[in-house]
MARBA-93716 format. One record per residue (C-alpha): residue in three letters; chain; y, z, x; residue number from 0. Coordinates in steps of 0.2 Angstrom, whole numbers, plus 5000, padded with zeros to 4 digits. Layout:
<atoms>
<atom aa="Ala" ch="A" Y="Y" Z="Z" X="X" i="NUM"/>
...
</atoms>
This chain:
<atoms>
<atom aa="Met" ch="A" Y="5540" Z="4696" X="4758" i="0"/>
<atom aa="Gln" ch="A" Y="5522" Z="4699" X="4754" i="1"/>
<atom aa="Gln" ch="A" Y="5520" Z="4681" X="4750" i="2"/>
<atom aa="Asp" ch="A" Y="5527" Z="4677" X="4767" i="3"/>
<atom aa="Asn" ch="A" Y="5514" Z="4688" X="4776" i="4"/>
<atom aa="Tyr" ch="A" Y="5501" Z="4680" X="4765" i="5"/>
<atom aa="Lys" ch="A" Y="5506" Z="4662" X="4770" i="6"/>
<atom aa="Glu" ch="A" Y="5507" Z="4667" X="4789" i="7"/>
<atom aa="Asn" ch="A" Y="5490" Z="4674" X="4788" i="8"/>
<atom aa="Leu" ch="A" Y="5484" Z="4658" X="4780" i="9"/>
<atom aa="Lys" ch="A" Y="5492" Z="4648" X="4795" i="10"/>
<atom aa="Glu" ch="A" Y="5483" Z="4659" X="4807" i="11"/>
<atom aa="Ala" ch="A" Y="5467" Z="4656" X="4798" i="12"/>
<atom aa="Leu" ch="A" Y="5470" Z="4637" X="4799" i="13"/>
<atom aa="Lys" ch="A" Y="5474" Z="4639" X="4818" i="14"/>
<atom aa="Asn" ch="A" Y="5457" Z="4648" X="4820" i="15"/>
<atom aa="Leu" ch="A" Y="5448" Z="4634" X="4811" i="16"/>
<atom aa="Ile" ch="A" Y="5455" Z="4622" X="4823" i="17"/>
<atom aa="Lys" ch="A" Y="5449" Z="4632" X="4837" i="18"/>
<atom aa="Val" ch="A" Y="5432" Z="4634" X="4829" i="19"/>
<atom aa="Asn" ch="A" Y="5430" Z="4615" X="4828" i="20"/>
<atom aa="Glu" ch="A" Y="5436" Z="4612" X="4846" i="21"/>
<atom aa="Ser" ch="A" Y="5422" Z="4625" X="4851" i="22"/>
<atom aa="Ile" ch="A" Y="5409" Z="4616" X="4841" i="23"/>
<atom aa="Phe" ch="A" Y="5414" Z="4599" X="4847" i="24"/>
<atom aa="Asn" ch="A" Y="5413" Z="4605" X="4865" i="25"/>
<atom aa="Ser" ch="A" Y="5395" Z="4611" X="4861" i="26"/>
<atom aa="Leu" ch="A" Y="5391" Z="4594" X="4854" i="27"/>
<atom aa="Ile" ch="A" Y="5396" Z="4586" X="4871" i="28"/>
<atom aa="Asp" ch="A" Y="5386" Z="4599" X="4880" i="29"/>
<atom aa="Ile" ch="A" Y="5370" Z="4597" X="4870" i="30"/>
<atom aa="Ser" ch="A" Y="5372" Z="4578" X="4870" i="31"/>
<atom aa="Met" ch="A" Y="5373" Z="4578" X="4889" i="32"/>
<atom aa="Gln" ch="A" Y="5356" Z="4586" X="4890" i="33"/>
<atom aa="Gly" ch="A" Y="5349" Z="4576" X="4875" i="34"/>
<atom aa="Asp" ch="A" Y="5355" Z="4559" X="4869" i="35"/>
<atom aa="Leu" ch="A" Y="5367" Z="4556" X="4883" i="36"/>
<atom aa="Lys" ch="A" Y="5357" Z="4563" X="4898" i="37"/>
<atom aa="Glu" ch="A" Y="5354" Z="4547" X="4907" i="38"/>
<atom aa="Trp" ch="A" Y="5372" Z="4542" X="4905" i="39"/>
<atom aa="Asn" ch="A" Y="5377" Z="4559" X="4911" i="40"/>
<atom aa="Asn" ch="A" Y="5366" Z="4558" X="4926" i="41"/>
<atom aa="Ala" ch="A" Y="5374" Z="4541" X="4931" i="42"/>
<atom aa="Val" ch="A" Y="5392" Z="4547" X="4930" i="43"/>
<atom aa="Pro" ch="A" Y="5400" Z="4551" X="4946" i="44"/>
<atom aa="Ile" ch="A" Y="5405" Z="4569" X="4949" i="45"/>
<atom aa="Gly" ch="A" Y="5423" Z="4572" X="4945" i="46"/>
<atom aa="Glu" ch="A" Y="5425" Z="4557" X="4933" i="47"/>
<atom aa="Thr" ch="A" Y="5432" Z="4561" X="4916" i="48"/>
<atom aa="His" ch="A" Y="5429" Z="4554" X="4899" i="49"/>
<atom aa="Gln" ch="A" Y="5434" Z="4557" X="4882" i="50"/>
<atom aa="Phe" ch="A" Y="5422" Z="4557" X="4868" i="51"/>
<atom aa="Asp" ch="A" Y="5425" Z="4551" X="4850" i="52"/>
<atom aa="Phe" ch="A" Y="5418" Z="4561" X="4836" i="53"/>
<atom aa="Glu" ch="A" Y="5410" Z="4545" X="4829" i="54"/>
<atom aa="Leu" ch="A" Y="5398" Z="4544" X="4844" i="55"/>
<atom aa="Phe" ch="A" Y="5390" Z="4560" X="4838" i="56"/>
<atom aa="Lys" ch="A" Y="5389" Z="4555" X="4819" i="57"/>
<atom aa="Asn" ch="A" Y="5377" Z="4542" X="4824" i="58"/>
<atom aa="Ser" ch="A" Y="5366" Z="4553" X="4834" i="59"/>
<atom aa="Gly" ch="A" Y="5347" Z="4554" X="4830" i="60"/>
<atom aa="Asp" ch="A" Y="5347" Z="4572" X="4836" i="61"/>
<atom aa="Thr" ch="A" Y="5345" Z="4584" X="4821" i="62"/>
<atom aa="Asn" ch="A" Y="5354" Z="4598" X="4830" i="63"/>
<atom aa="Ile" ch="A" Y="5369" Z="4587" X="4833" i="64"/>
<atom aa="Gln" ch="A" Y="5369" Z="4581" X="4815" i="65"/>
<atom aa="Leu" ch="A" Y="5369" Z="4599" X="4809" i="66"/>
<atom aa="Leu" ch="A" Y="5384" Z="4602" X="4820" i="67"/>
<atom aa="Val" ch="A" Y="5393" Z="4586" X="4814" i="68"/>
<atom aa="Lys" ch="A" Y="5391" Z="4592" X="4796" i="69"/>
<atom aa="Leu" ch="A" Y="5398" Z="4609" X="4801" i="70"/>
<atom aa="Ile" ch="A" Y="5413" Z="4601" X="4809" i="71"/>
<atom aa="Glu" ch="A" Y="5416" Z="4590" X="4794" i="72"/>
<atom aa="Asn" ch="A" Y="5415" Z="4606" X="4782" i="73"/>
<atom aa="Val" ch="A" Y="5427" Z="4615" X="4793" i="74"/>
<atom aa="Asp" ch="A" Y="5439" Z="4600" X="4792" i="75"/>
<atom aa="Ala" ch="A" Y="5437" Z="4599" X="4773" i="76"/>
<atom aa="Thr" ch="A" Y="5441" Z="4618" X="4772" i="77"/>
<atom aa="Phe" ch="A" Y="5456" Z="4616" X="4783" i="78"/>
<atom aa="Glu" ch="A" Y="5463" Z="4602" X="4773" i="79"/>
<atom aa="Thr" ch="A" Y="5460" Z="4610" X="4757" i="80"/>
<atom aa="Ile" ch="A" Y="5468" Z="4627" X="4762" i="81"/>
<atom aa="Lys" ch="A" Y="5483" Z="4617" X="4770" i="82"/>
<atom aa="Asn" ch="A" Y="5486" Z="4606" X="4755" i="83"/>
<atom aa="Ile" ch="A" Y="5484" Z="4619" X="4741" i="84"/>
<atom aa="Asn" ch="A" Y="5496" Z="4631" X="4750" i="85"/>
<atom aa="Ser" ch="A" Y="5508" Z="4617" X="4755" i="86"/>
<atom aa="Ile" ch="A" Y="5507" Z="4623" X="4773" i="87"/>
<atom aa="Gln" ch="A" Y="5514" Z="4613" X="4788" i="88"/>
<atom aa="Leu" ch="A" Y="5508" Z="4618" X="4805" i="89"/>
<atom aa="Asp" ch="A" Y="5520" Z="4616" X="4820" i="90"/>
<atom aa="Gly" ch="A" Y="5513" Z="4605" X="4834" i="91"/>
</atoms>
């Protein structure tokens, strides 16, 4: 029973890591819209939507973007390691 609680807490931690990376990714977009992508952002019509690929940010020359990219990669690696060493499958 205690092992089940432990594994459930690990699953919650993994879900939190997903949320953390989503939040950092949103920050990457926000920062880029005022930095590297400012001209493009100003030219996009209001209401138009776009999806951004993580690879776009990996090639940024902005030091702050690069620090956040590395953080996302570290969180991803931690997520995968915890998931794999504990044989955890997340639903959905």
